[in-house]
N, C-alpha and C positions, 0 to 999 in steps of 0.2 A: 363110651358115649357117656354124655357127662349131662346131667338132669340140672335144668335152670326154670327157676321160678318166674316168667315175669307177671308184675303189678297190673299191668296194661296191657291190652289187644296193642294198641297204638306201640309200643315198647320193639314189637316186631317188625321190621321195614315190612314193608308192601310189596319188594321184590322179591324176598323172602316167602311174604302171602300167599302172592302168588304162583309160587312153584309147587305147591299143596295140593296134592290131589282132592276137593273139596265138589266136587261136581259144579264148581258156579254157583253152589245152594247159596244163597241170599242171607241168610241169618249164619253162616262157619264164614263170613266175611270179616275182615278189618270192619270195613266200612260201616258193617251195623254195629258188632261188636266194639270197637271204638268207640262208636257215636255215642253208642247207648254209656259208657264207662263217662265219656269226657263230662257228658252236658247232666249227669247224676242217673240215672234210672237204674243203671247198677252199679252205684255208689257204694260203699259202705254204711251209710245211713239206709239206705234199700234194704240189707243182708245180702249185695254182690260184692263180695271183693275178692276183685283178678285175684289167682294165683297159677293161670296156666303155664302147664307144665311142659317143655320144647329137651326136645334131644338135643344135645349137636354134637359133632364129631370136630373139630376145631371151631371152627368158626361155619361151617356147615351143618344147616338146620336141617336135620334130618325126619322130623317129625312132630307134630304138636298137637295136644290135648285140652279144650279150651275147658278151663277148671274154675271153681268160683269156690272161696270159706263162706262158707251160710251160716248166720245165727236166729232162723227162721226161715220156715217153710214159704213163702208169699211167693207168689209168682215161679214157683218152678214146675207146677204140675205134676209133682211127685206122687200124692194120695199117701203124704205119710203123719197125715193130721192126728189122729191114736198114738200114734208111736211115741212124741218126747212121754207123754203118760206113763206107758207101760215101761220107758227106762227110769223115770223119776221112782214108780214103783220097787223098782228093782236097784234102784240107791244108786242109780249112775246119773250119765249128764249126755243129755242127744245131742244138744249143740254144742262146738260147734261142728257140724257136716260138711264133707266137699262135693260137690255137684259139678259132672260134665252135663250142663245144657244152653240151652237158651234164652236170656232172662223173658220170661213174661212169654214164652213162644212153645208151645206145646207141639211142635212139628218134628217128626221122625226124618232125621238128615244124618252126616256124617258130625263124628265126634271124634274117629281116630284119624287126624290127617297124617297121612305121610308124601314126604316129598315124589312128586312124580318120577319115574327112572327108576327106583329104588326098589329093593325086593320088600312087596308091604308087609307080609309075614311077618317079618323079623322085626321090620319097624314100627309096627301095630301092637308086636306084643310085647317087644321092650317098652313101648308105652303103657299097657297095660301093669306090667310091674312095676313102671315109675309109681305111677298111680298110688297101688300098693304100697307103697314104703313111704310115699310121700301121706299117705293115711296116717300110718302108724307114727312117724317122725314129729307130726302136727297134731298126733292124739283125736283125732275126731272118731267120731263114732262110727261112720259109715262115709262109704265109695258110694255116689249114685251115678251111673251113667245113663241119664234117660232120653228115652226117644231113638233108640239106635236104627240103624238099618240093617237089613238083615244082613248082610255081608258079614258086621262085627257081634249078631247076635251068637253065633256057633262057638267064634273066638273068646268070647267074653264069657258065657258059660264054661269052655272048658278051661278054663282061668282061676274058676271055684267063685262066680257071680251067679245069685240066685236070679233067673230071669223071671218077669212080672210082666205078664200081658194087660193089655187094656183095647179096649174099643174103639176108634172115630168112623165117620163114615166121609170116605171121598167118593168123588166120581172119575168116573174113567172113560177116554175118547177112543169109540171102538169106529172108527174112521167115517165118523157124522158130516155130511153136505154142511149142513147149517142147522139151528135148532130145530126147526121141522120136524128134520130126517131123526132126532135127536129124538123126539116125540113121538114118531109113528111105532117107537117100541113100548108105548104105553098101554094100558089096557084105557077103554073106552072112556070111562066115567074117569079118571087122575089124571087122563090127555084133557078134558074141558073141565076141572076143576082149573090145573094151573094155567092153559089157554086163560080162565075168567081173571085170573089174579094179574096176569100180565096185563090184559086188555084192561082193568078200569085204573092201574098205572097211564098207559100210552094215553087213554081218554081225559087225564086229569091234569093233563096241559102242559107238566113238568117235560124240562128238556134234560135227556141223560147225556152225559159224555164223558169217555173214558181217556185220561191224562197219564203222563208218566212223571218220575219222580220230577225230570228233566223242565215239565213244565208246566210246574204249580207255581209260580214267587211265594213269599213270605205274606202276602196280604192274603191271600186264599188259603195258605197253611192254617193262618192264625183262626178263621173261619170252618175249618174244616177240624180242626183242633178243639177247637170251643164246644164243637156237635160232639166230639168224640169225649170230651172231659164232661159234659152237662150228661148224655147217655149214662155212663157211667156210673157219675154220682146218682141219679134219679133211682140205680138199681141197686144204692148202696155200695157200690164197687168204687176201689183207687185206680185212677186212669194210671197207669205206672209212666208214662212217657209224656215228658214236657211237650211243647212245641222247638224250643231248638234242638229237639233230636229230627225230630220229621222234617224242620228246615236244610239240616246238613244230611239226615241221610238221603235226601231225598238229591241233593247234588249228587253225593257221593256214588248213589247204587239206578240212579236213570232210569235206564229203560227197564229195569229189576225192579223199581218200583210202580206198583200202577194201581189209578185210583178213580172208583166208578161215583160218576159226581150227579146228582138232579137238580136242576137250578128252576126253580120258580120266575119266570122273567130272566132278568142278570141277577139272581141272587140265589149263592147257593142254599139246599136247606137239607139237605141229606149226603153219605156217601159213604162210601168202606173203601177202606184201605188193604191192598193185597201186596204180595212182593213174588215175585216168580225166579226161574231158572229157565232153561232152553228148553224142559221138559214139561216143570209142574209150576200153576200156580196155587199159590196158599193164600186162602183166605185168612184177615186178622182183626182189625176194629171197624166198626160200624159206629155212624153218628146222627141222629138225626137231630132239625131243629122244629118239624113239624109231623104231626100223629096222622099216616094213611094209610090204609089197608092195604095188605101187597105189596109195599115200597121197601121194606125191607128186604124181603125176596128177590125182590126184581133188582138189585144194590146188590146183595151181599150172593147170591147163587144164581141168579137166570143171565146176568150181564156177564158173570164171569165162566160159566158155562159157554156161553155165546167169543167172549175173546179167544177161549181155548178153541174151537175150533176154527175162528179165524186166523189164529194163530201156529197151527199145528202143534200146542202142547197135547199130551199126554195125559194127563191128570190134574184135579182139583182139589187143593185139601183146605175147605174152610173152617179147620180150629176143629177147639174141642167139642164134647158132647154134641146133643141137639138131634131127639128122635124124629124132630119136624124135617127134617135132611131124608128121609129116607122117602117122603111119597115126590122129592122133585128129583128123586135117580141117582140118588148119592149111597153107595153100598156100607155096610156094615168092611172093617179088615181091622186086624189085631196089629197092637203097636208095641215094643218091647222096651221096657227100661232094665238096665241090670243093680243088681245092689251087693256090695260086699258091706259085713257085717264085723266090725274088727271082735266084738265079746261074743265067745264061743255061743254063751246061750243065749243072748238073746236073737245069736245067727239062725239059732235052730227055732227059737220061737216063730222069728218071721217068715224061716224056712216052710213051717209049718202051716202058716194063715197062706205065704202065697199056695203052695197046694189045694188047701180048701178055696180059696179067690177061685186059682184059677179053673174050676171047675164049672162055677160060677158063671164067669167073664163066657168061656165056651157056648153056656146055655144060651145067654144073653143075647151074644153074635149069630147063633142058628136061629133063635128067636126073632129078634131083628129084620134077618132080613127075608123072613115070613111076608113083610111087609111093603118091600119095592112095590113098581108101582110096573113091574114091565109083564108083559103079556107071557103068558105061560111057552114055556119050549118043550119039544118032543123028547 
C-alpha cells in the first residue's frame, strides 16, 4: 500500500469518495470539507492545512483519513488549552500538531474511512499505522483523532492512543408519534414549562419555516449568515464560515442541510442551521436579529425534535456544551477522542491527566443525568 497526502479534499475524485464507508455523514463528505477548504474557512491562514491521508493500491483508493496540520487549536474542540504551555515549560514545541477532525464541528462521526467491500479491520489498522508514521515524519507533537465513533474507539486504543472522554447532550427518538407524545414522558412541571416556552413564540406572530439547502437562494443565505455572524460577534466569538461556504455547501449537500427560519411577516429574523444524514440531525449554528424569549429554544431544539419525529430520524445532536438542554429532553452521552503523543515524557503526563479527568467526567455525566425531565420509571 502507498501513502499519499492530499492538500485538499477536492484532490480526491467524488467517484472515489462515494465508495468510502462514511455512512453519508455530512461532515465527512467531500462537499463539506472541500467547500470549507476552498472558500477559506479551513485554509492555512485559519490554521487548518489539509494533509488528508489516503492509502492506495495502484490507482485504487483503499482508505482515507481526514487530516490537518494545525498551528493553533481554535475550532477543533480538542480541549488542549493548557497543553501548549506545558510543552513550552518542558522546552518543547506543541505546534504543529496533526488533527483528524472536522473544522469547527465537534460532532462524533467516522474518521477512518474504508472503501466499501474491503476488510475493514485491515484497512483501518493500516490507516492508524500510516497516521503515526506521518506524525513522526512531520515532527508533529501529536496526532489527535477527535470525536470518534464507538466502532473505532477500541481500535485506536489498541494502537496505543490515549482515549479521552467528553460529554455531550443528545436527543433520542424512542418511536414518538409526535411532539406531544415526546412530552408525555415529562414530569408535569417540566412539561408545562416547555409548553409555555413554545406558546410564547407561537403567539408572537412569527412564522416558522423549514428549508433545505436546495431551497435557499443566495439572497436568503446572506441574511442568515449576517445573523449568524453578528450573533457570534455579540458574544466575542469568531464566525468561522463565510457566506460563500453556505451558498456552495447548501447547493452540494441539498437535503442534507436543514435550516429552521423565523420570519416576521416576510423578513427572516432568526435561524438555526443544521445538517442531517439518514439517522441523525446535527445542530450547528444559531443567529438572530431580534431578542425574543424562547425563540432560541424553539429554533435550535424544538423544531429539530419535531423534524426528527416527522422524518423518522433516530437522534438529534445539537452541538457541544449546554446544560440547559437537559430540561428539554437531551441526555448526557460520552464522546471519545484519541491522542498519540510523540514525546514519551509528555505522553506520560497527558496519560496521567486523562485518568484523573476521566473520573471527573464520569461523575459529571452521572450528575447531569439526574436533571432530566422524564418521569421516574420502575
